[in-house]
N, C-alpha and C positions, 0 to 999 in steps of 0.2 A: 115651746122649745124649738130652737132652730130659727133661721132667718126667714122672716115672713111666715112663720108657723108652717113650715114644711112638714112637720111631724107633730102630732098631738102629744101632750105631756105624758099621759098614761102609757100610750103605746111606745113612746120614746124610752121611758124608764124601763119598761118591760124588755125592750130590745137590748139596752145596755146591761141589764142584769143577766140576760142570756149570754152576752159577750163575756161576762166575768167567769162563766162556767166552761167556756171553750178552751181547748188545748192551745198552747202558744202557737202563733202563726209562723210560717216560713216567711222570710223577709228577703226581698230582692232589692239591691241597691248597688250603685256604682262605687268605685273606690274614691273616697273623698280626698280632696286636695286642700291643704291648709292655706288660707288666705293671709293677707298682711295683718299683723297685729297692730292695734291702735288703742289709744287711751281716751276715755271719756271721763268727765267730771260730773258727779251727781251730788245732790244735797245730802249733807250729813244729818241723819235724824236723831243723833244723840243730843238731847237738850241740855246735858250737863257740860257740854263742851264750852270752853271760853268763847265769848263773843268776839272773835277775831276773824277778819275777812278770810285769812288763809285757812281757817279751821271750819268754815261753813260748808265747804265742799270736800269730797273725798274722791280719789281717782279710782277708776275701774279699768282694768286691762281686758280687752276683748280679743279673742283669737278665733275668727270665723272659719268655717269650712265651706267650700264651694263645690257644686256639682251641677252638671248640665242634664242629668238624667233623673227620671222620677224614682220615688221609693214605693215599692209595692209590698203590701202585707196580705198574705194568703192564708185564710183560716179554712179549716176543714169543717163543714157544717153537716148536720144530719137532716133527715126529712122533717123532723119536728121543729127545726130551727130556721127553716127557709123563710117563713114570713117575717121573723125577727131580722134576718139578714137583709131582706129587702128594705126594712125600715132603717137599718143602719146605713144602707147605701144612700138613702135620702138625707140622713143626718150628716153624712160626710160632706155634703154640699154646703153645710153651715160653717165649716172650719175656715176662718179668715187668715190665721197667722199661726206660726210656731215659734219656739224658742223664747226670746225675750219680748215677743209681740211685735218686733220691728221687721220680721221676715214674712211678707205676705205669701200665702200659698193658695192653690186651688186644688180641691180634693173631690174625688168622686168614687163610687163603689160599683161593683158588678157581681152578680151571682152567675157562676159558670158551672157547666156540668163537668168539665175537665179542668185540671190545674192549669193555670196560665204560666207558660214557660217564657222567660226573657233571656235570650242568649247573650244579650249585651250586658246584663247585670250579674253581679255576684249573688249567689244564693246562700243565705245564712239559715241554717236549720237548728232547731232546739237540740241541745246536746249538754247533758249535765256536766261533762268534762270540758266543755268549751270555755275559752279564755275571755270571750266577749260577754259581759254581763249586761242584760237589759231588764228593766223593771217591767213585769207583766201583771195585769190585774188579776185579783182573786175575789171570791165572793165577799161582798161587803164594801167594796170601794165606792160605789155610787151612794150608798147610805152615809158613809163617812164624809163624802164630799158635800152632800146636802146639809149635813150637820155643821160642817165648818162654814159653809156659806151663810147659814142662818146666824151663827155666832158672830160672823164678820159684820153682818148688818146691824146687830144689836150690841156691838162691842162698847159703845159709849153711853148706853142707857144707865139710869140711876146715878148719873154724875160720876161714874168711875169707869175705868178702862178694863175690859175683860179680854184677855188674849185668846184668840180662836185656837181650837185644837189643831194639831197637825193631822194631815190626811194620811190614813193608813189603808191597807187593803191591796198592797202589791207585794211582789216578791222578786228577787233577782233570779233571772233565768239565764243559764249559759247558752251561748250560741257558737256554732262552729261552721266552717265552710267545708268540712270533711267529716262525714258521719262516722266512719270506722276505719281502722287500719286495714290494709290489704296485704294478704299473704301471697307471695309468689312461689308457685310450685312448678319446677321445670322438668322436662323429660327430653332425653335424646331420642331422635327418630332414627333407628337403625334399620337399614334395608337388609332383608334376609337374602343371602346369596343362594342361587340354585346350583346344583352339581354341574360342574364343567362350564359355568357361565360367570364371567367377572362383571360386576355391575359397573355402569358408567357413572363417574363422579360419585363414588361411594360416600355415603353420609351427607350429601348435599341435596336439599329439597329444591328442585327446579321451579321456576315461576309457574310453568304450565301445570304442574302437579299440585301446587299449594292449595288451590280451592277445593279439589277433591279430597285431599288429605284432611283439611280442616273439617269438611263435611262429615267424614267418617269419625273423626275425633269427637265432634259435637254430638254425634249419635250416641257414642259410648258415654260421654259426660252426662247427657240428658237422663240416661238410665240410672246413673249413680246418684245425682244430686236431686232428682225429682223435678216434675214440671213446675212446681211453685218456686223453685230456686234457680231455674235455668238462667234468668236474667241477672242474677247476682254473681254468677261466675263467668268471667270473660276469658276468651282464648286469644293468645297472641303468638306470633312467630318471632323467634329471637335470632337476629343476625349475630354472627360471631364478632365481637368487638372487645377491646380492653387489653388484649395481650399484644406482645411485640409482633407476633406473626399473624394476628387476627386479620381475616380477609373480608369480613362483613357478609359472608355466605351464610345461608340458613341451614342449620343442622339441629335446631332445638325448637320445641313447642312448649308453651307455658300457659298456666292458668292463674288468673288474678281473682282471688276469692276472699270473702270475709273470713275471720278466724274460725267461726263456727262451721264453715263448710270445707275447711282445708283437709280434714280427715277423710271426707268422702272423695275428694279429688285424688288423694294419694293412692286410692284403690285402682287407679288407672294403670299403675305400674305393671309392666309385663304384658299388657294387652297387645294382641296381634291385629293389624289392620290391612285390608286388601284394597289397594288403589290401582285400578286398572289391572295390568298383568304383574304388578309388583306387590310384594308383601313386606310390611314394616312392623317393627316391634318397638313399643315405647319403654324406655329404660329411665327410671327415676334418677335425677341428678342429685349428687350430694351437696352439702353446704359449701364444700371447698371448690366447686366448679367455678373456674375463673370468669366465664361469661355471665353466669347467674349472679356471681358476687358483684360484677361490674354494674349490672342493672339495679341491684339492691342498695348501692352506695348512697349516702346522703351528700348533698352538695348544694351550692347556690347556683351553679352553672350547669345548664342542660342544653342539649341539641337534639334535633329530631334524627333518628336513625332511619325511619321510614316516613314518607310525607304524610301530612295531616290533610284530611279531606273535609271541606266545609261547604255546605250547600248555599248557593245563590249569594256568594260573597265576592265583591269587587276587590281588586288588589289593594286599594287604599283603606278598605275596611278590615282587612285581614288581621293586622296587628292588634287592634282593639278587641275584636271578637275573640281572637285566639288568646289574648291575655285573660279575658273573663273566663273562658273555658278552663284555662290552667289554674287560675286562682280558685275556682270552684272545686277543682280536683285535688289541689294540694293544701289549700288553706293559707297560702302565703302570697303576698302581692308580687306581681311581675314588675320589676323596676326598669328593665331594659329588654327590648326584643328587636331582632334584626332578621328580616326575611332574606333567605339565600336562594340561589338558583339550583343548588344541589346539596347532597348530604354532607355533613361535617366529616364523616368517615368515607373513605374511598370504597364505596359499595359497588361491587361488580355484579351483584345479583339483587339490587334493591327492588322492593315490591312497588311497581307502578312508578310513573314519573309525572302524573297529572295532578299532584297535590302540592302542598306548600311546605317547604323546608324552612327552618328558623333556628337561630341560636338565641338564648335568653338567659336572664339573670333574675333570681328570686330575691325578695327582701331578706329572707332568712333561709337557713338550710332546710331542705326537704328531702325525704327519703324516696327512692324509687321502689317499685317500678311506677312509671307514669305512662298512661295511654289515653289519648283524647281524640275527639272528632268522630266522623263517620267511617264506616268500613273497618272498625277495630278487629272484627273477626277474620278479616282478610289480610291483616297485618299492617294496616295503616295507623298512623298517629302514635308511634312508639318513640319515647324519649329515653335518653341515657345521660348520666353525668359526663361532663366534658372537662378534660384536663386544661387548666389555665395556668399561666405563670403566677408565682407567689412572691417573687423577689424583683425589685427594681434596683439595679446596681449602678451607682454613680462614681465617677472619678473626679477628684479635686485637682483643678488646674492651677499652676503657679504657686503662690504663697499658701502655706498650710499653717496649722496651729498644733501645739503639743497635745498629746493624748490626754493630758491632765484636764483639757477642756471638753472632754467627751460629752458631758451633760449639756453644756452650752450649745455645742454643735447639733446634738440630737434635737434639742428643743427648738433651735432656730430652723432646722429642716422642716419640722412639723409646721411651724408658723409660716414658712414659705409656701407649703402646700395649701394651708388654709387661706392664705392671701390670694393664691391663684384661683381656688375653687369658688370663693365668694364673689368673684367677678361675674360668674355665669350661673351660680346656683344660690337660691335663697337660703338653703340649709345644707351644711356640709354632711356627707354620709358619716354614719357612726364609725365605719371602718377607718376613717381618717381622723375625725375629731376625737374619738374615744369617749363621746358623751351621747346620752339619749337625746331625743328630739326636744325634751323639756329642759335640757342643760345639765341633768344629773349624770354622775359617772356611769359608764356602761355597765349594765348588770350582768352581761355575759362575760365571764371571767377571761380577761386578756384577749378577747376576740376582736382585736383591732390592731392597727399598724404598730410595728416596732421600728424606730428610727435609730439605726445602729451605726455609729462612726467606727471605722476600722483603721488599724495600723498594720497594713498587709505585709510590709517589709521589715517590721520590728525595729524601726529607727527612732521611735518615740514621737513621730508625727502622724497625724491623721491624714491618710491619703485616699480613702474611699468612704462612701456612705452606702449602707444597704438598707432599703426599706422593705420589711418583711410583713406579709399578711397571711396568717395561717389558712384562712379560707380561700385565698386566691385574690388576685387583683381584678376588680371589676373595671368596666369601660371608663367610668368616671375617674377612678384612681389612676389608670394608665394615662388617660388624657391629661390629668392634672400634673402628675409627676413628670411627664414628658415635656412640660413647659418650663420646668424649673431650671434656671441657669445661674442663679445667684442665691447664696444663703448668707444672711446677715441679721444681726440683732441690734444694730446701732451702737455697739460697744466693741467687744474684743473679737467678735466673729464676723468676718467679711470674706467669704469664699466664692470663687467661681467654680461651678460644677458642670459636668456634662453627663448625660445618661449614657451608659455603656450599652445596656440592653435590658430586656425583661427575661427572667430565667425561672425555671423550676428548680427549687433548692437542691434536689438530688443530683442535678447536673452541674452544680457549682463545686466541683471536686477540688479546685485549686484554692478555694476560700476556706480557711480553717474554721471560721465561725459556723459553717454549715457542714462540718465534718460529722463523723460517726464513730462512736466508741463507748467504752464503759467508764473510763477515767477522764475527768475534765478538771481544768485548773482555771483560776481567775485570770481574765485578761484586763478587767477593771474591777476595783474593789466592790464588795458587796456591802450595802447599807441596810440594816434591819428595817423592815417596813412597819413593825409593831413595837409598842413600848415593852421594854424588858421587865419581866416579872420573875418571881421565884419559880424556877423550873421551866422558864420560857425565855431562854437566852438565845445566843447565836445558833447553836446546834439545833435546838428545838424549832426555831423559826425556819431554818433551812429545810429541815425534814418536813415541816408542815407545807411549805411551798412546793416541794418536790412531790408530795402526795396530792396536792391540788392539781398540779400539772400532769399527774398520772405517770410520773417517772419511776415509781416503785421505791423500794427500800434503797437507802443511800448511806454510806459511811463518809465521815468528814474529817479532814486533816488540815493542818496549817500549810500555807504555801506563800512564798514571796514572789511578787512581780518584779522581774528584772529586765532592764533595757541596757544593752551594751555592758552587762555585768554589774550594773548598779541597781539597787532597790529603788522603786518608785515611791515617793511619799504618798500615803493614802489620804491624808487630810486635805490635799489640794484638789481632789476630784470634785468636790462639792463647792460651788461658788454662788455668787449672787445671780448668776445666769439661770439657775434653776427656777422653775415655776413655783415649787413648794420647798419649804425647808425640811431637811431630813430630821429624824428623831435624834440621831447621833451625828456628830461632826466627823467622826473617825470611822472609816470603813474597815472591812476585814477581807483578807485574801486567803482563799481556801482551796482545797482539792476535794472534789466530789468523786466517789466511786460507786457506780450503780451495779446492780446484779445483771442487767441486760444492756445491750447496745442501745444508745440513745442518739437520735439524729438531731443535730443542732438546727437552729440556734437555741442556746440556753441562756436566758437572761432572767435574773431573779432580784427580788428586793426593791427598795426605793429607787425610782428613776430607771427601772429596767427597760422601759419603753424608749429611753433616750440615751442609752449608752453606758449606764452603770450596771454592775452585777453581771457583766458578760463573761462567758466561759468559752474556752477552746479545748480541743482534745489534748491530753497531756503530752503526746509525742510531738505536737506542734507548738508547744508553749515557748 
């Protein structure tokens, strides 16, 4: 067994059987990058195929992944398994290749007293709720593999073919890069006033006092959670951010704890702390506290409120190491990171200036709070969601087209963006393409761009185009959209456009599409997205869509679209410019009335991402 008999057969089998009984390992690996897809042709082993040259070979599409970093598997071994572990380390040197056998590798093993930590790599830990499934061995795998090997060697004996049995002895194990959810429990630090003396900067924690304050709070925390759980509960200072008048000064202290420790942390409420000549009282914050709510929000876009400290890191290494730390903490890949000279917020009392500030984007939405790096107990490495624009607003220059061509214009605008992005990116982001990386429709419901043509002055001509992304425009989307100057589809759409600016939708008060109200009417016809069935017609489909979008209960009435006092024909809105054919050729124009105020844009039904099924507030119709 092994190259050059590095290990004897009996001791090698004993070591592999020991591995079957071990708990699944922690895995350290870098974020893989997809390489270029290519096609190879291999012999077709079906002997019943006609003997034609074109049938003798079949194509196989390969989609490799590339990585410049090693992959590390870390098993926890007991004292009785150490000899077997040393044998496995020698066996590892016998592994020549992985995958299809065309990828040569070099492997080695090591028995260490302490877990090996790799800051550059992502750490995947066994988690039954984890989304990444990996096959891990169970007892019996080696015996089944030996049985299959024996059957493979004798498959042609006795003049007939015997198919070898499939190898069994493994099970799917979930893996995650975040072990458990974190509960944020916040407290306001109130300075107790003495008689006749007014405190300086009431409610603000000065930098000079922060270390002593945290030390006292830690002492109380240790007594409540116990020595065994101290490292599971982290302390953080929370600068005031999120509000219109927030000044990033520190008035709150918080604890980041796993759910099973949150009850113990809440007992800190009301405790008195003496720091120097001052006395402070901790007051528990309610769930409606605006600062605490800001840190808890979910988003794809985050920025450091306080600098992150990393040991022995040069400037050029900071982005990659910081990305690995954040991905381990959140479980989501960092798709973009930018190192800054200062905080995103205008922090007048920021903790320290000898760390690294950064703004970053995650692959998917993650929930705060997030805190990484060294010096967390002193307030370093705290992140918060960052507000970003979610609307790109374009003006059409010169010749325009009728509002009847809304679907064609919206589709052409998307194609223009895809054309720009494919020149610099191998794969378009899902937020722009509306498809997963494998080409299938995006499984996150409507979590991608809406390309919405607008008739702002109600003259029957499209004069603006709004590109709206509910989660915010990332740096790739802004760069791509900023380069679009022409929208055309080789037929009826040929428009010159200019980007007005990027906006947050709540600031677009002059655009009716982004209005706010309880009563909305059709700006373009609504085309049903599903086949009509008994009890599932226009009203039922509209109510289902409103429920999916979380608009709540809705009542529906008929409404006519008029331009200059004339009704617009509903059948002409769908044309051959659409990428897909609608189920019905005739749309419906309706009025929707909700129980609560809804902020636009509202676009429903077939083609809603390209200008069909758009609604505006009734007062602006």
